[in-house]
N, C-alpha and C positions, 0 to 999 in steps of 0.2 A: 459618406456612406447615404445612401437613397432609401425614401421612407415612403409608404402607402400614399399619404396625404400629400406630400412633395414640400411638407413644409416643416421637416426636422420634428424635434422633440418638444413637448409642452413643458412648462416648469414644472409640473407634477411629475412628469415621465424623468426629467432630469433628477429630480430628488430621489427619485426610487432607484435610479441606478447608481446615484451616488452612494446609498446606501449600502448598496451590493458590494460597491468597491471599498468601504469601509468595513463589511464584513469579511471582504478578503484580506483587508489589511491585519486586522485580528488573527485570523487564521494563520498568516505569513509569519507572526509575531512568535506562534505557538511553534513555531517548525514546518509546517505543513506545506509540501511542494506545489508549484502550480498546477501541475496534472490532476492532484487530488482536490485543490480548491476549485478547479474548472466544472470536476463531476460534482461536487457538494453543491456548488451556486449555480449549475448547469449554466455554465457560459463557456465560452471556446476554448480552447487551449491558447492560443494567440492571446486575445483577452487577458487571460491570467498570467501570461508570461509578460505583455506589457505592463499590467498592473504590479508585477513583482521587480519590474526595473525601475519603474517611478517611486515604489516604496521603499528602495534600498538608498535611492538617491536623497528622498526628501519624508519619507516615514508618510504616517497617514494623510497630513496635509497634502502630500503631493498629488491625493487622489480625490481631492474636493473637485467639483463641479467648477468650469471655467465659465459656466452661463453660455447662452447659444453662441453659434459658430456663423461666422460671416457677418455681411454687412446689417447693421440695423434695418429694419424694414421701414420704406416711407409712408406705409399705412400706418398712422400712429393709433393708439388705443382709443381716443377720443373721437377719431374719424370712424372707426370699425363700430364704437357705439352710436352714432349718427346716421351711418348706412344702415345699421339694422332696426332702426326707426322708420328710416325711409323706404325701405323695402318691404315693410308691411304694409305702406299706403297703397302699395300696389303700381303697376306701370302707368295706368291713366291718370295718377296723380302728378306723373312726370311728361306728360304729352302724348305718350303712347295709347292712343284708345281703339287702335283696330284690333286687339286681342290681349290677353291679359298672363302674357308670359314674361317672364323675367330672364334675359340671355345676358350672357359675358361682356358681350359689346354693348347692352343697354346698361348693364351696372357700371361698366368703364366708363360710359358718357355721364352717367349721374356723379361718379366721383371727379371728373375732370371737371365739369359745371361749378362743383363746391369749390375744389381745392386746388384746381387748375394744375392737375398731376395727372398724368395719361399713364394708365397699366395697360400691358397687354391681356388678351383672353387667358394665356398661361398663369399671369400673377393673380389677374384677379379670380380664376380658381381657387388657386392656392389660400388666397386672402379669405374666399368664402367657406372653404375645409375650415381652415382655422377659425373661424368665426361659429363653426357648429352648422353651417348650413349643407345640406344635400340636395339632389336634383330628384324631385318627386311629382309623381301626377298628382294635381288637386281634386280636390272631392266636389261633385255637382252641387250648388245651392240653388233652388228655384228663385228667381228672382222676385216673385210676387212674395214669398215668406215673410211673414212679420216675426221679426226677432224678438221682440216685447212679449206679443203673444205665447211664443213656444217658452220664454223666459217663466212669464205666467204661469204657463199648464205645469211646467215641472216645479214650479214652489207650491202650487194649490192643488191643481187637480193629483200630480202623479203622488204629491205627500199625503192626499186623501186617499189613494188607491194603496199605499203602504199601509197606512192605519187601518184598512180594511183587512189588508192581507194577515196581520197580524190579529186582528179583533176575530177573524175568522178560522184563524189558523188553515187560511188557504195558499193555493198554487196562484202565484203570477205569472199570467199565460201572453204571450205577444203573438197575434196571428196577422197572416198576409197572405196574399196570394201571388201566383207567377205562372208563366207559361212558357213554352219551348217549341220552337220549330223545326223540322228538319234542317235548313241551314245552320250549319253550328257557327257559334263564336270565332274568331281568329284568336290564335297564341301565337307566341314567339316559338321559333323552330331554327335549328343550324341549317345553312346553306353556304354554298361558295360565295366569296365576295362579288356582287354584282350580278348575280343571278336571285332574282326574285320566287321563293318557293311559290307554288300553286297548289290550291286544295282543289279536289273535284268536288262538287258537289250536285245535288239532285235538282233539276229544272222543272220535269215533270213529277206530276204527284202532287198529294195536300195532304194536310196533317196539322194538328196542334196538340200538345198537352196540356192542359190546366191543372195547374197545383196549388195546393191549398195546406198551409205547414201552421204549426204552433210550437213556438218555444218555450217549455214550462221550467221555471226556476222557482225552490223553496228551499229554505236555511235548512242546511242539516240534510238535504237530500240532492242526487245526482241531475244535473238538469238533463232535461228529457225534451225531446223530437219527435212529434206524430204529425205525419202528414196524410194526405189522400193525392190520388192521382188520377185525371179523367182524360182518356185517349179519345180524341175528336177525329175521324175518319174523311170528314168531310162529304158524309151520306145524307140522304133526305131525310129529315126527322129527328137525326141524332142529336143528342144532347152538346150544347156546343162550349157549354162553361159550367162553374158551379152555380147553384141557385141558393135559397135562403134554406130551404130543407137540407141541402147538401152541408151546408155550415153547421147548422143544428145539429145533423148527424155526426158531422167530425167532433164536435164541442162535448156531444155524449159519449163518443168513443175516449175523447179526452178524460172525462169524469171520470168513468168506469176504469182507467188505467192508472189513473193519479191516486183514486180514492178520497177526494175530499172537494173540499170546496172550491170554485175558481173565481179568481178577479181577472176578466179577459180587457186587454188592451189592444186595438184595433183602429183603423184608419175609418175617414168618412165616406168609403165606397158605397155606392147607392144601395146595395143588396144588403149593405150593414146596416143601415139606418129608416129602411124602408117600412112601410106598418106590418106586412107579413115578419119581417122580422124581430120588430118589437114585440108582437106577439108570441112568437117562439121564445124569445128570450122571457118574456114575463110568467111563461109557464114552467121554468127552471129556476126552484128557489136557490139553488147551490151556485147560481151564475150572475156575476156584479160585472158589468160593463162599463168601460171608460174608453174614450177615442181621443186619437192624437190630434193636436192641432193639425190645421191644413198646411201642405206642402212640408212635410218633415218626414220623409222617410230615413233619414239618417238617424231617427231615436229607436226605429224600429229594430231588433234582433234578426228577425226574421228576413230582413235584406239581406244581411250578411248569409244567412244559408244559399239563399237564389244567386249570390255572387259567387259563391263559393262553387257552387253546383254548375253554374255557365263556365267559369272558369275551367273546372275539370272535363267538360267537354270541347274544348278548344279543338280546333281542327279534324273535329270527328269525320271518320271516313263513310262513304255513301249507306244509307241503310234505310229500311220501311220505319215508319209511323212506331210499328209496335214494336222493332228491336230499338228504336229510341227509347221507348219508354221503359222497355226492361232495364236499360241503362242507366237512366233518369232514378227508376228505384232501387238500383244497387247503388247508386252514390248516396242518395240519401239514406239509404239504410246503414251504409259504414258511418255516416255522420252521426247515426244515432249513436253508435256505440264510443264516440270521440267527445267526451263530456266535457274535457278541457277545452275541444274546439268551440262547442256550445258555449261556453263559459266566455270565450273569447268574443264573440260576438255579441254578448252582453257587455262585455265590457267597453268594447269599441264604442258603444253609445253614451259610455260616460253617466248613464241613467244611475247606476248601481254600481257603489264603489266597494261594500263589503262583499266578501267571499261567500258562495253559497254553502 
């Protein structure tokens, strides 16, 4: 029998199936026929008849699991523990400095260097799946990021912000900005093998959409998303992006919609920290501001909003900047009603573990 992971059943799965067979033995002892046993236990008739034949010959003990079939794996449990630790160190620790990708060939080489046993790519793939490894796209992390600073920020600044939220019965809000051009992000699609699909994009024309959004959370209330979009057509004298007073206007709208004090957390963008912005913040008694540590976009749930938005715009058909602005607003409005999705963006940062 073939299994999706190519490695047969685990010990837990064998125990579960053994329990099903013991239940079948109990039904056989009561005189229940194999077709009825198959229906009750949601098994195939072929299996039920095979269990019945084994039960008649040796009783319930004949249905006990015989353990994993086939030859024992050459990859011993102690080797697997060692391999998991080595893979965490990364390819550079084993001499592959040109990139940071673990391939089946490289992993097989690491095993062979240590234990002098060579596994094929297919065998290595099965071993990794049995160890709980999967193929994943890594998250980008800025090299200049100081992990000690980030850890200290989470323990001190974020804790202080949480205390302020409780004392003021305030909303905890995460703000960020993004943008979208006419050239769409690339996304996967179906195509005949050997024929790479093409997406037509506009080479002429210009324009850009500037976005500013706030993800708002409060215990006992639904998570909210408040955003503003600014369309830039490339015309002379046209505003090219959000300025300090635009941010202040967005925060005023959030304060009005949420109906309470706001504890805001955002990055160190120049328009967030300059004198004009500090003056605007000082005039709003209901607003308390904290800033993320440098090079830590993964701590901001608003980044998840922009990533989800760009993914939904993949392979976008040619359109004008105004058409694109309409699509962007529609996608963001849909997210405003998906509170579970917004909660997922917050949970992804691992900053807040308690449900809203």
